[in-house]
C-alpha positions in Angstrom: 136.7 125.0 199.4 140.1 123.2 199.2 141.0 120.1 197.3 144.1 117.9 197.3 145.0 117.1 193.7 148.8 117.4 193.9 151.1 117.6 196.9 152.0 121.1 195.8 148.4 122.3 196.6 149.7 122.6 200.2 152.5 124.8 201.4 155.4 123.4 203.4 153.9 124.9 206.5 150.5 123.3 205.8 152.2 119.9 205.3 154.1 120.4 208.6 150.8 121.2 210.3 149.2 118.0 208.9 152.2 116.0 210.2 151.8 117.6 213.6 148.0 116.8 213.7 148.8 113.2 212.6 151.4 112.9 215.4 148.8 114.1 217.9 146.3 111.6 216.6 148.8 108.8 217.2 149.3 110.1 220.8 145.6 110.9 221.6 143.3 108.8 219.3 140.4 109.1 221.7 140.3 112.9 221.2 139.5 112.4 217.5 137.0 109.5 217.5 133.9 111.7 217.0 135.4 114.6 215.1 133.6 113.6 211.9 130.3 112.4 213.4 127.5 112.6 210.8 130.0 113.3 208.0 130.3 111.0 204.9 133.3 110.1 202.8 132.7 108.8 199.3 135.5 106.5 198.0 135.3 106.4 194.2 137.9 103.9 193.0 137.7 103.6 189.2 141.0 101.5 189.5 141.5 98.6 191.9 143.1 99.3 195.3 143.3 97.6 198.6 145.5 99.6 200.8 144.6 103.2 199.8 140.8 102.6 199.7 140.8 100.7 203.1 143.1 103.4 204.6 140.7 106.1 203.6 137.7 104.1 204.9 139.5 103.3 208.2 140.5 107.0 208.6 137.0 108.2 208.2 135.5 105.5 210.5 138.2 106.3 213.1 137.0 109.9 213.1 133.4 108.8 213.7 132.2 109.3 210.2 130.6 107.1 207.6 131.8 105.7 204.2 130.1 105.0 200.9 131.4 104.3 197.4 132.7 101.7 195.0 135.9 99.8 194.5 135.7 99.0 190.8 134.7 101.0 187.8 132.6 98.0 186.6 130.4 98.4 189.6 129.7 102.1 188.9 127.7 103.9 186.2 130.9 104.6 184.3 130.6 101.1 182.9 127.4 102.4 181.2 129.3 105.3 179.8 128.6 108.0 182.5 131.2 110.8 182.5 133.4 111.5 185.5 131.8 115.0 185.7 128.3 113.5 186.0 129.4 110.9 188.5 130.9 113.6 190.7 127.9 115.9 190.4 125.7 113.0 191.7 128.0 111.8 194.5 128.5 115.3 195.7 124.9 115.3 196.6 125.4 112.2 198.9 128.7 113.0 200.6 130.8 115.7 202.4 134.1 114.8 200.9 135.3 112.5 198.0 138.5 110.4 197.7 139.0 109.3 194.1 141.3 107.0 192.2 141.3 106.9 188.4 143.6 105.4 185.7 143.6 108.6 183.7 145.9 111.4 184.5 144.0 114.6 185.4 140.7 112.9 186.2 140.6 114.3 189.8 141.2 117.8 188.3 138.2 117.3 186.1 136.2 116.0 189.1 137.2 119.1 191.2 135.7 121.4 188.5 132.3 119.7 189.0 132.2 118.9 192.7 130.4 120.8 195.4 132.6 119.0 198.1 136.4 118.6 198.5 138.1 116.2 196.2 141.1 114.1 197.3 143.3 112.6 194.6 143.9 109.0 195.7 146.0 108.3 192.6 145.6 109.3 188.9 147.4 107.0 186.4 151.2 107.4 186.5 150.8 111.1 187.5 150.3 111.8 191.2 149.5 110.1 194.6 149.6 113.0 197.1 148.2 111.1 200.1 150.8 108.4 199.8 153.3 111.2 199.8 151.9 112.5 203.1 152.3 109.0 204.5 155.9 108.9 203.2 156.7 112.3 204.8 155.3 111.3 208.2 157.3 108.0 208.0 160.6 109.8 207.1 160.0 112.5 209.8 159.3 109.8 212.4 162.3 107.7 211.5 164.8 110.5 210.9 163.5 113.2 213.1 163.6 115.7 210.2 162.6 116.3 206.5 165.7 118.2 205.5 169.4 117.3 204.9 168.8 113.7 203.9 169.8 111.6 200.9 166.9 109.6 199.4 167.4 106.8 196.9 164.5 105.9 194.6 164.8 102.4 193.1 162.9 100.5 190.5 160.1 101.9 188.3 160.7 105.6 188.3 159.0 106.2 184.9 155.4 105.2 185.9 155.8 105.4 189.7 153.4 108.2 190.7 154.4 107.8 194.3 158.0 108.6 193.3 157.0 111.7 191.3 154.8 113.0 194.2 157.5 112.5 196.9 160.2 114.2 194.8 157.8 117.2 194.4 157.4 117.3 198.1 161.1 116.9 199.0 162.0 119.6 196.5 160.8 122.2 199.0 163.0 121.1 201.9 166.6 122.1 202.3 169.6 119.9 201.8 167.9 117.1 200.0 170.0 114.8 197.8 168.2 112.4 195.4 169.7 109.2 193.9 167.7 107.7 191.0 168.3 104.0 190.5 166.6 102.3 187.6 167.1 100.6 184.2 167.2 103.2 181.4 163.8 102.1 180.2 162.2 103.0 183.5 164.2 106.2 184.2 162.5 109.2 185.8 160.6 111.3 183.1 162.3 114.4 181.8 159.5 116.6 183.0 160.2 115.6 186.6 163.9 116.4 186.1 163.2 119.8 184.4 160.1 121.0 186.2 160.9 119.8 189.7 164.5 118.9 190.3 166.3 121.4 188.0 163.8 124.1 188.8 164.5 123.7 192.5 168.2 123.3 192.1 168.1 119.8 193.6 171.2 117.8 193.9 170.6 114.4 192.1 172.3 111.6 190.3 171.2 108.7 188.2 172.7 105.2 188.3 171.8 101.6 187.4 173.7 100.1 190.4 171.9 100.0 193.8 174.9 98.4 195.5 177.2 101.2 194.4 175.1 104.0 196.0 173.8 102.1 199.0 176.4 103.4 201.6 175.3 107.1 201.1 171.5 106.6 201.5 169.5 107.7 204.5 166.3 106.5 202.9 165.7 103.9 200.3 162.4 104.1 198.5 161.7 100.8 196.6 159.0 100.5 194.0 157.5 97.6 192.1 157.6 97.4 188.3 154.0 97.9 187.5 152.6 95.5 185.0 149.4 97.5 184.5 151.4 100.5 183.1 153.1 98.5 180.3 151.7 98.3 176.8 154.1 95.4 175.9 154.1 92.3 178.2 157.6 91.3 176.8 159.0 94.6 178.1 157.4 94.0 181.5 158.8 90.4 181.8 162.3 91.6 180.8 162.3 94.4 183.4 160.2 93.1 186.3 163.1 91.7 188.3 165.6 94.4 187.6 166.1 95.3 191.2 165.4 92.9 194.1 166.5 94.0 197.5 168.0 91.2 199.5 169.8 91.1 202.9 173.2 90.8 201.3 172.6 94.1 199.4 172.3 95.8 202.8 175.8 94.9 203.9 177.2 98.3 203.1 174.0 100.2 204.0 173.9 102.6 207.0 172.7 101.0 210.2 169.9 103.6 210.5 168.8 103.3 206.8 165.0 103.6 206.4 163.5 101.3 203.7 160.2 102.5 202.4 157.8 101.0 199.8 154.4 102.2 198.9 153.1 98.6 198.5 151.9 96.3 197.1 155.1 94.4 197.1 155.6 91.6 194.5 159.1 90.3 194.9 161.3 93.5 194.9 162.0 93.3 198.6 162.9 89.9 200.1 160.6 88.8 202.9 163.8 88.2 204.9 164.1 92.0 205.3 160.7 92.4 207.0 162.2 91.6 210.4 165.2 94.0 209.9 164.7 97.2 212.0 165.4 99.2 208.9 162.2 98.0 207.2 159.6 100.8 207.5 157.0 99.9 204.9 154.4 98.5 207.3 154.9 101.5 209.5 154.1 103.5 206.3 150.8 101.8 206.1 149.8 102.8 209.6 151.1 106.4 209.0 148.9 106.6 205.9 145.8 106.2 208.0 146.9 108.9 210.5 147.8 111.4 207.7 144.5 110.7 205.9 142.7 111.4 209.1 144.5 114.7 209.5 143.8 115.6 205.8 140.1 114.8 206.1 139.9 117.1 209.1 141.7 119.9 207.3 139.6 119.8 204.1 136.4 119.7 206.1 137.6 122.6 208.2 137.3 120.7 211.5 139.7 121.7 214.2 
């Protein structure tokens, strides 16, 4: 039985295979509409989510399967003190596969140790978000035609941004990737990502506080919001929340084929004026997330 807890659980060839299946789903959706007939996906969201939860539910329904679960820890037995292990043991009896989001890092790993069905990590604290990474990879591949020899800028909250950490882990395994890290020093990428991922894989990277300075060299710009829920001190959040706001004038020196990604939700870090710019890809990312989750569900359930 396979789980997806981290993007590194899958080899590059397996990721490429998932992308190929997702591309086929886009072209031939009707061929997949009954692939998961009589299968059940449980969505256990101990932390609020709109996009990710609905994306998983839409993916399973598009495959002809069914969905059960909860969208808030307060509506589950964890509010009574039930452990993650016990919750998973119970839900495993009702479902064929589980997608789980939890505010504590490592909770999906604990879940996988007690589950009799595959576990998908739908985000654990500031740690990992591998299915968002799959959506990101499909979007980059679709827009650029490749996943190697590109320069990717990550801007905003790089300290708590689990989507950033996961995508860097994935890109580390492709050739010719250059990373540009754009953030205030308080929200800089954690040292463990530098040491364990970028340095270990001999990745070419630079850190800067100026988005405008590095804009001309970027093929992909990955914007992130400053996440209020990850801060212990509200004063720090207020001081940093508007650090980087992408406006049309900041794109003056950008490449004409720049791809702008954002895992959403957006607060104000990308001006709505950019939404109609052909370089804006963040709503395409949303659609791609559903296709990649469909491909992932099929793989973990062993359905061809």
